[in-house]
C-alpha positions as a printed NumPy array, in Angstrom:
array([[-15.989,  -1.089,  16.255],
       [-13.763,  -3.749,  14.755],
       [-13.839,  -7.221,  16.254],
       [-10.816,  -9.468,  16.625],
       [-10.887, -12.755,  14.764],
       [ -7.625, -13.772,  16.423],
       [ -6.093, -12.387,  19.601],
       [ -2.791, -13.625,  21.051],
       [ -1.38 , -12.284,  24.313],
       [  2.054, -13.117,  25.764],
       [  2.133, -16.357,  23.774],
       [  5.113, -18.553,  24.555],
       [  6.287, -21.958,  23.357],
       [  9.59 , -23.665,  24.076],
       [ 11.016, -26.868,  22.599],
       [ 13.764, -28.222,  24.867],
       [ 16.128, -25.259,  25.15 ],
       [ 14.819, -23.384,  22.108],
       [ 12.23 , -20.617,  22.435],
       [ 10.033, -20.923,  19.344],
       [  7.501, -18.235,  20.312],
       [  8.652, -15.541,  22.713],
       [  5.867, -13.655,  24.572],
       [  4.126, -12.793,  21.319],
       [  1.201, -10.333,  21.129],
       [ -0.868, -10.219,  17.948],
       [ -4.381,  -9.261,  16.825],
       [ -5.998, -10.11 ,  13.488],
       [ -9.212,  -8.244,  12.718],
       [-12.309,  -9.798,  11.225],
       [-12.5  ,  -9.391,   7.466],
       [ -8.809,  -8.73 ,   6.852],
       [ -6.204, -10.769,   5.029],
       [ -3.239, -10.939,   7.374],
       [  0.204, -12.115,   6.312],
       [  2.715, -13.735,   8.65 ],
       [  6.233, -13.61 ,   7.225],
       [  9.603, -14.747,   8.461],
       [ 12.579, -17.011,   7.787],
       [ 12.513, -20.702,   8.627],
       [ 12.834, -21.043,  12.372],
       [ 11.302, -17.645,  13.103],
       [  8.358, -19.218,  14.953],
       [  5.552, -18.536,  12.506],
       [  4.626, -22.199,  11.947],
       [  4.464, -22.864,  15.685],
       [  2.34 , -19.739,  16.142],
       [ -0.108, -20.852,  13.453],
       [ -0.303, -24.387,  14.847],
       [ -1.202, -22.965,  18.267],
       [ -3.92 , -20.828,  16.672],
       [ -5.263, -23.866,  14.812],
       [ -5.431, -25.909,  18.014],
       [ -2.791, -28.37 ,  16.799],
       [ -0.165, -27.365,  19.372],
       [ -0.612, -26.228,  22.966],
       [  1.154, -23.07 ,  24.159],
       [  3.298, -23.194,  27.287],
       [  1.798, -19.906,  28.478],
       [ -0.204, -16.933,  27.285],
       [ -3.752, -16.653,  25.963],
       [ -5.232, -17.539,  22.592],
       [ -8.666, -16.33 ,  21.494],
       [ -9.928, -17.55 ,  18.137],
       [-13.25 , -16.023,  17.061],
       [-13.812, -15.04 ,  20.684],
       [-13.299, -18.592,  21.98 ],
       [-10.447, -20.59 ,  23.493],
       [ -9.406, -24.149,  22.744],
       [-10.423, -25.338,  26.201],
       [-13.677, -27.246,  26.106],
       [-15.206, -25.899,  22.867],
       [-12.954, -27.559,  20.339],
       [-15.686, -29.076,  18.141],
       [-17.616, -25.812,  17.901],
       [-14.473, -23.858,  17.101],
       [-13.069, -26.311,  14.543],
       [-16.267, -26.079,  12.503],
       [-15.641, -22.347,  12.04 ],
       [-12.071, -22.76 ,  10.792],
       [-10.678, -23.697,   7.401],
       [ -7.092, -24.921,   7.156],
       [ -5.002, -25.437,   4.046],
       [ -1.629, -26.986,   4.745],
       [  1.434, -26.392,   2.604],
       [  1.166, -29.984,   1.381],
       [ -2.229, -31.677,   1.532],
       [ -2.29 , -35.441,   0.958],
       [ -5.595, -36.327,  -0.691],
       [ -6.679, -39.737,  -1.919],
       [ -5.585, -39.89 ,  -5.547],
       [ -8.271, -42.426,  -6.443],
       [-11.184, -40.203,  -5.447],
       [-12.582, -37.68 ,  -7.911],
       [-12.714, -33.946,  -7.241],
       [-16.418, -34.005,  -6.4  ],
       [-16.053, -37.111,  -4.223],
       [-13.234, -35.462,  -2.294],
       [-15.259, -32.326,  -1.599],
       [-18.337, -34.345,  -0.641],
       [-16.246, -36.303,   1.837],
       [-14.898, -33.125,   3.452],
       [-18.338, -31.509,   3.488],
       [-19.644, -34.488,   5.49 ],
       [-17.437, -33.386,   8.401],
       [-19.535, -30.246,   8.929],
       [-23.105, -29.663,  10.022],
       [-23.707, -26.696,   7.701],
       [-21.334, -27.017,   4.729],
       [-21.43 , -25.058,   1.515],
       [-22.968, -26.631,  -1.561],
       [-20.238, -28.717,  -3.204],
       [-21.336, -27.616,  -6.684],
       [-20.894, -23.971,  -5.684],
       [-17.413, -24.676,  -4.327],
       [-16.397, -26.418,  -7.538],
       [-17.603, -23.392,  -9.521],
       [-15.644, -21.032,  -7.265],
       [-12.53 , -23.149,  -7.756],
       [-13.063, -23.172, -11.536],
       [-12.793, -26.959, -11.521],
       [-16.095, -27.686, -13.242],
       [-14.42 , -29.483, -16.132],
       [-12.428, -31.592, -13.653],
       [-15.166, -32.465, -11.167],
       [-15.221, -36.132, -12.23 ],
       [-11.444, -36.395, -12.682],
       [ -9.433, -38.377, -10.174],
       [ -7.169, -36.34 ,  -7.902],
       [ -4.112, -38.272,  -9.094],
       [ -4.253, -36.794, -12.601],
       [ -4.708, -33.156, -11.564],
       [ -1.959, -30.611, -12.152],
       [ -0.163, -28.997,  -9.219],
       [ -2.252, -25.845,  -9.46 ],
       [ -5.499, -27.816,  -9.663],
       [ -4.536, -29.827,  -6.586],
       [ -3.799, -26.628,  -4.652],
       [ -7.188, -25.2  ,  -5.645],
       [ -8.843, -28.434,  -4.546],
       [ -6.991, -28.289,  -1.217],
       [ -8.289, -24.751,  -0.771],
       [-11.772, -26.029,  -1.605],
       [-11.479, -28.651,   1.152],
       [-10.684, -25.823,   3.569],
       [-13.612, -23.753,   2.265],
       [-16.366, -26.338,   2.046],
       [-17.202, -26.001,   5.751],
       [-17.969, -22.288,   5.193],
       [-15.318, -21.1  ,   7.7  ],
       [-15.244, -17.704,   9.374],
       [-11.45 , -17.851,   9.622],
       [ -9.209, -19.374,   6.971],
       [ -5.569, -20.383,   7.532],
       [ -3.471, -20.716,   4.379],
       [  0.047, -22.069,   4.878],
       [  2.201, -21.129,   1.878],
       [ -0.634, -21.934,  -0.553],
       [  1.336, -21.265,  -3.753],
       [  4.604, -23.044,  -2.908],
       [  5.881, -25.016,  -5.895],
       [  3.382, -23.589,  -8.384],
       [  4.321, -22.122, -11.749],
       [  3.549, -18.401, -12.298],
       [  0.266, -19.043, -14.129],
       [ -1.083, -21.359, -11.421],
       [  0.106, -18.94 ,  -8.728],
       [ -1.794, -16.036, -10.281],
       [ -4.933, -18.171, -10.624],
       [ -4.79 , -18.991,  -6.921],
       [ -4.178, -15.335,  -6.058],
       [ -7.32 , -14.386,  -7.966],
       [ -9.284, -16.979,  -6.001],
       [ -7.974, -15.7  ,  -2.665],
       [ -8.87 , -12.145,  -3.689],
       [-12.435, -13.283,  -4.327],
       [-12.532, -14.756,  -0.829],
       [-11.269, -11.424,   0.554],
       [-13.994,  -9.564,  -1.285],
       [-16.516, -11.937,   0.279],
       [-15.465, -10.732,   3.737],
       [-13.664, -13.827,   5.   ],
       [-10.823, -13.449,   7.48 ],
       [ -7.624, -14.974,   6.096],
       [ -4.303, -15.648,   7.82 ],
       [ -1.628, -16.314,   5.221],
       [  1.95 , -17.497,   5.615],
       [  4.151, -17.077,   2.571],
       [  7.733, -16.741,   1.345],
       [  6.598, -14.789,  -1.745],
       [  6.841, -11.058,  -1.085],
       [  4.82 , -10.192,  -4.18 ],
       [  2.078, -12.454,  -2.855],
       [  1.991, -10.675,   0.504],
       [  2.014,  -7.224,  -1.097],
       [ -0.84 ,  -8.121,  -3.423],
       [ -3.117, -10.014,  -1.027],
       [ -2.532,  -8.786,   2.527],
       [ -4.111,  -5.804,   4.257],
       [ -1.48 ,  -6.061,   6.999],
       [  1.619,  -8.156,   7.5  ],
       [  3.768,  -9.072,  10.479],
       [  7.419, -10.027,  10.144],
       [  8.588, -12.542,  12.749],
       [ 12.099, -13.382,  13.838],
       [ 13.338, -15.267,  16.908],
       [  9.768, -15.846,  18.054],
       [  8.8  , -12.159,  18.137],
       [  7.027,  -9.682,  15.889],
       [  9.694,  -7.252,  14.693],
       [  7.526,  -5.259,  12.268],
       [  3.768,  -4.864,  11.792],
       [  1.654,  -2.796,   9.424],
       [  0.298,  -2.581,   5.906],
       [  2.776,  -3.433,   3.127],
       [  2.971,   0.262,   2.197],
       [  3.579,   1.301,   5.816],
       [  6.395,  -1.187,   6.249],
       [  8.046,  -0.172,   3.002],
       [  7.901,   3.49 ,   4.012],
       [  9.247,   2.669,   7.475],
       [ 12.404,   1.218,   5.942],
       [ 13.482,   4.731,   5.044],
       [ 13.883,   4.005,   1.338],
       [ 11.575,   4.342,  -1.625],
       [ 13.961,   2.987,  -4.252],
       [ 16.567,   0.251,  -4.636],
       [ 19.565,   0.854,  -6.895],
       [ 21.787,  -1.931,  -8.222],
       [ 24.866,  -1.204, -10.281],
       [ 28.17 ,  -2.696, -11.336],
       [ 31.216,  -1.095, -12.843],
       [ 34.351,  -2.03 , -14.77 ],
       [ 37.088,  -3.595, -12.709],
       [ 34.747,  -5.211, -10.195],
       [ 32.688,  -8.392, -10.645],
       [ 30.451,  -7.536,  -7.665],
       [ 27.086,  -5.81 ,  -7.892],
       [ 26.509,  -2.915,  -5.515],
       [ 23.036,  -2.708,  -4.026],
       [ 21.798,   0.304,  -2.106],
       [ 18.593,   1.976,  -0.986],
       [ 17.692,   5.599,  -1.615],
       [ 14.818,   7.893,  -0.776],
       [ 15.596,  10.534,  -3.432],
       [ 16.468,   8.851,  -6.697],
       [ 17.194,  12.105,  -8.536],
       [ 19.995,  12.858,  -6.08 ],
       [ 21.358,   9.351,  -5.64 ],
       [ 21.915,   8.53 ,  -9.314],
       [ 24.105,  11.562, -10.179],
       [ 26.136,  10.942,  -7.004],
       [ 26.784,   7.343,  -8.058],
       [ 27.817,   8.389, -11.554],
       [ 30.172,  11.048, -10.205],
       [ 31.789,   8.627,  -7.761],
       [ 32.349,   5.902, -10.341],
       [ 33.692,   8.367, -12.896],
       [ 36.019,  10.103, -10.411],
       [ 37.69 ,   6.765,  -9.668],
       [ 38.346,   6.092, -13.347],
       [ 35.711,   3.385, -13.786],
       [ 32.645,   3.129, -15.99 ],
       [ 29.222,   1.69 , -15.246],
       [ 28.507,  -1.676, -16.861],
       [ 25.   ,  -2.112, -15.442],
       [ 22.487,   0.093, -13.651],
       [ 19.002,  -0.845, -12.449],
       [ 16.436,   0.827, -10.225],
       [ 13.197,  -0.4  ,  -8.71 ],
       [ 10.734,   0.603,  -6.039],
       [ 11.443,  -0.732,  -2.555],
       [  9.56 ,  -3.914,  -1.644],
       [  8.744,  -6.022,   1.392],
       [ 11.826,  -8.097,   0.563],
       [ 13.928,  -4.968,   1.082],
       [ 12.168,  -4.292,   4.389],
       [ 12.936,  -7.823,   5.51 ],
       [ 16.582,  -7.567,   4.546],
       [ 16.853,  -4.248,   6.363],
       [ 15.349,  -5.701,   9.542],
       [ 16.985,  -9.127,   9.629],
       [ 19.857,  -9.054,   7.158],
       [ 19.019, -12.476,   5.733],
       [ 16.902, -14.032,   3.027],
       [ 13.456, -15.392,   3.799],
       [ 14.607, -18.808,   2.601],
       [ 17.566, -19.194,   4.976],
       [ 17.543, -22.255,   7.207]])
């Protein structure tokens, strides 16, 4: 029987007259990588901060690794690893000094040398943090979250601002952590990242979960397997539509354009993605304010 690493029931948080989290129910199972997606203002950051013990809920229950934040905070914090979107580390310390400092916060930390090897920062272990590249700093921040050997790892947009090469390197590292059986809760604006890394994802909007399932399940639930984009002479706009049966949709488009005396100037097709699911459900980009 699966055990819950995180269990939220009727969670609610209000700031002044704004409901940030609205009676939210959510379970994350041990050993899974769970993605929490949503536009800015959807409530995902507040939800994560409540789970991390940084913010108190107005009502509802929060169980993290079978414990609550009332009275057992030290014991619970030692079992969590948290990587913030932006981690401010001392630029004058070296990589190994930084990890040794963080390891001193825990009673049973991982061996710092092993963490450096996992991060593939062996050639930078004596380099000062200030001279590291953006990708190296993000890997080091992940190492600071890992060095306590956490049972549950929170990663808040871990690849924001990274170039494609650094992003893929960090994805490979997170996949290794998944294979090691760690429970990971990931927030991200990158749909490709969620599709590649997450066993299940939840899409939040207005403080509620509006969709939940594996990436494949959510894509199938949108009622479309393909996305078609085309433009035609006489119109500067690009038409974008979803279709389940591509072999029927394409001839219909060609017939319609031709019957109106136009010609296609561009035609592209792709498989439906989580981005398409999001747009179907909310009608706005993940990056909207």
